[in-house]
N, C-alpha and C positions, 0 to 999 in steps of 0.2 A: 589417560587416553593420549596416545601418541599423536592422533589426528589433531587434537586441540593444540598441542605444543607446536606442531608443524604449521598449523594455520597461523598461529601468532608469530611464527618465524618467517611467514611470507610465502609458504609453499602453495602454488596454484593447484597442484595435483591434490594435496590434502584438502584444500578448500572445495574443490569440485566433488571429492568423495563425501565430505561432511555435508555439503549442500544436498546431495542425494538422500542422505539419511534424514536431514531436516525435512525435505519435501515428503518423504515417506512416513514421517512422524513415528519413527521407530525409537527403540531405547537408546541407541547410539546418538541419534539426532537430539533427543531430549536432554540427555546427559551432557552432550557437547554444548548446547545452548546455555545450560545452567552454569557450566564452568566458564564459558566465554562472556557471560553477561556483564561481569565486573569490568570488562575491557571495552564496553560499548559506551555510547553517548557522545562520541567525538564527531561523528559524521553529520553533515547537513543532508537531511532526507527530503527529497523533492518528489512530489507526486505529479505525474503528467496524465491527464484524463481528458475525455471528450468523446464525441460521437464516433461511430464507425466511419471510416473513410476520411478522417480529419488529417491523416498523415502523421500520427503520433510517432510511429517507429522511425520514419525518415527524419523527423524533426529531432528525435533523441540521438540518432546516429550522427547528425550534423552537430548537435550540441556537445557530444562527446569530444569531437575534434576541437571545439572552442575551449572546453574546459581543460583538455590535455595540453593545449597550447599555453595555458596559464599554470602548468605544472601540477595540476590536481589529479589524483587517482580517482577513477570513476567506476562505480559498480552499478549494474543495471539489473533490476528484477522486472522482467517483462511477462505479464500475465496474458495468456492466450486462451481462446475458447477451447473446450475439451473435445477431443475426438469421440464421436459416438461409438466407435469400434474399440479403441484401445484405452480411452480415458486420458490419453496424453495430450500435449499441446498441439494444435492443428496448424497454426500459422507459422510458428517458428520464427520469432522476431530476431533471433540470432542470425538468420540468413540475411536479413537486411543490414546487419552490422558486421559482416564478415571481415571488413577491412581492419577491424580492431582485434581480431582473435589472436594475433601474434604480439600484441602490446601487453606487457606484464602489468601496466598501470590501468588496465581495463579488465573487468570481469562481467560477463553477461550471462544471465541465467533465465531461460524461458520456463515458465511454469504453467500448468493447466489449471484453469479455474475450477474444474471438477464440478461444474454445474452450480457453483456457489453464486448467489446473487450479489450485486454490489460492485462487480468489476474486479474483485481480487481473488486470489487463491487462498485456501485454508492456511498454508504455511508461509504466507507473504511476510508477516511480521518477523517470524523466525529467520527467514532469509535475510531480511534487512539487518537484524542483529548480527548475523554471521558475517556479512560483508563489513559492517561497522567494526567488529572486533578484528577483522583481517586488515584494517588500516585504510580502507577506501574513504576518501575525504568527502566525496559527494556520492550519494546513492540515489539513483533515479528509479522510481516505481512507476511502470507504465501499466495502466489498467486495460482490461477489455473495453471495447467501445461501450459507453454507458449512456443511460437515459437521464431524464431530468432529476429524478429523486434518488439516484444511486450514489451515495456520498460516503461510502465506507472508507475510501482512500483518505478523506479529510481527517479521519480519526487516527491515521497512521503516520502522517508526514509533518515536517516542519513548514514546508512551503508547498502550496498547491497551485499548479499551472493548469489552467483550463484552455484547451485548444478548440477553436471553432474554425469552420471552413465556410466560404461563401456557398450559398445554395442549400445549407443544412436546415434552414428555418427562417421564419420572418421575425420582425421586431417584436411582435406580441409574444411569440414563443420564447424570446429571450427573457422577458419579464417573468415568465412562469417557471423558468428552469431553477430548480432547487440548488443545483451546483453553483450557480452564480453567486449565491450568498456566502459561499465558503472559499472561493478562489482568491488567491493572493496576487496572481498575475494572469492576465488574459492575453492569449495569442490568437491572432487571425492568421492561420497558415494558408498556403496557396494564395497569397495575397495578390498574385498576378491575374487571378480569375475575375470574371465579371461579378459584380455584387460585393466585392471586397470593401469598397469605400462605404457602402451603405451599412455593411455589418460593423465596420469600425466605428462609424458614427453612432449606431445603435448601442454598441457596448459602452462607448465613452459617455453617452447620455445616461445610460443606466448606472454607470459608476458614479457620475456626478450626482445623480438623483439620490443615491444611497450613501453618499460620502459622509453624511452626518452620523451614520451607524458605526463607521470606523475612521474617525477623524485623524488618528495618528498614523495610519497607513492607507493611502489611497492607491488601490491596485492599478498598476500601469496597464494600458491596452496597447499591445505591440503588433506590428505587422511583420510577417516572416514568409519567406519562400524557401523552405528547407532544401529543395533540390538545387537551388542556386546559391545557398549560403547567405541569402539576404536576411538581415535582422538577427542573426544568431549572436552577434556580439552584444546587442542590446538585451537580448533575452538572458544571456549569461550575466550581464551587469545587473539586471533586475533580480535575478536569483541571489547573487552575492549581496546585493543591497538589502534584500528582505532578510537574509540571514543576519546581517549586521544590525538591522533594526530590531530583530527579536532579541539578540544578545544585549544591545545597548539599552533597550527599554525594559528589560527584565521579563519580557513576554515569553522568552524561550523556556524558562522553567515552568511557567503556567501551561504552555503547550505540551511540554514533556509530561507534566502531571496528568493532563487530559488524555494523552496517548497511553500512559501507564494504566489509568483507570479503565480505558476502553479495552486494553489488552487483557487485563485481569478478568474483566467481565466476559470476554470471549472465551478464555480458558475455563472459567467457572461454568459457562453454558455448555462448552464442549464436554466437560467431565460429566455433568448431569445428564446430557443427552446420551452419552455413551453408556452410562449405568442404567438408564431407563429404556434403552433402545430395543432390548430383546426381552420377551416374557420370561420370567424366572431368573433374569440376570441379577436382580437386586436382592436385598435381604428380605426376610419374611415380612418385616414391617413395611418395607416399600411395596411389596406385592399386595399386602392387605390394603394399603392406602390406594393403590391403583384400582383395586376391586371396589373400594368404597366410592371412589370418584365415578367409576363406570356405572355403578348402581345408583348414583345420585344421592348417596348418603353423605357425601363430603364435596364441598366446592373445590374446584381446581386451585383457586387462589389460596384457600386455607391449607390445602395439601402442600402447595409449594412452600409456604411459610413454615409449616411444620417440618418439612424435609430439610430446609436450610438450617433451622434452629437445632435440629437433632442429628444432623449428618455426621457420620463417623466413617473415616476412610478405612475400608477393609484391610488395606496394607498396614496402616498404623496399628489397627487392632491386633493383627497377627504379630507385628513386631513387639507390641507390649506384652502379649500373652506368652511370647517366647522368652 
């Protein structure tokens, strides 16, 4: 595939073309990711998540400048809500980062969530691998505005940054937020607004209260005002420091194994859903099993175990028979 070679040679045009194939999950995209995967694993992948209106896109745009000033190539995968009309991304995070479009050291891709829960798009992991192989040293994944329990991004990244904003909830709400258990860095953005100090105190108190759960890395709580560039240097320092902590402590391999496990599970689930999605799409044995479950002759859990134990890829069967 010429596209793969051109991506490895640094062609932005080839990268954009292959990114479209990856997002469409077509044969070219899948084959490209398989061939590029041995060239991945070098980038520091950073997730940026938080509620709607927290200013994540503006913060990332400012963070790009800080990281570029340190000589780092930066890729961004920005997940937007899907248009109900076209299915495409509606907010267009690239619009907020137009100043970087002529910088060869920056690549920004907006992707539609396509109604997937959890704040990510179906092809997010593939896009991260693509940018990794293309030589981007820091890859930032921006989620759709997420709620308290939507933690899919924590299964994809090395470092998770949780952005909060004054006025988004009270201190009690902070303690209930599932995302808080997974964040490596906390940021209070728009820290010039009323309520910022109270939010900072609440977060620091919560981090101190739970420090015994992660004694080797105590998540910093930072104040930022992205529109004025305030606090961006400290955020970049914290991201770099967490990456160094992961490498020096040996935790990076553990995290990468967890990411790999989650990605394999996602692909397995996707393959099974695809093969079971339409009546008559599976083998006769699968259809008989579906019928047995529907008629209450077989429990769904039993059917699932049987399916996994006896699954045969139709493509492999055809290859062997040929």
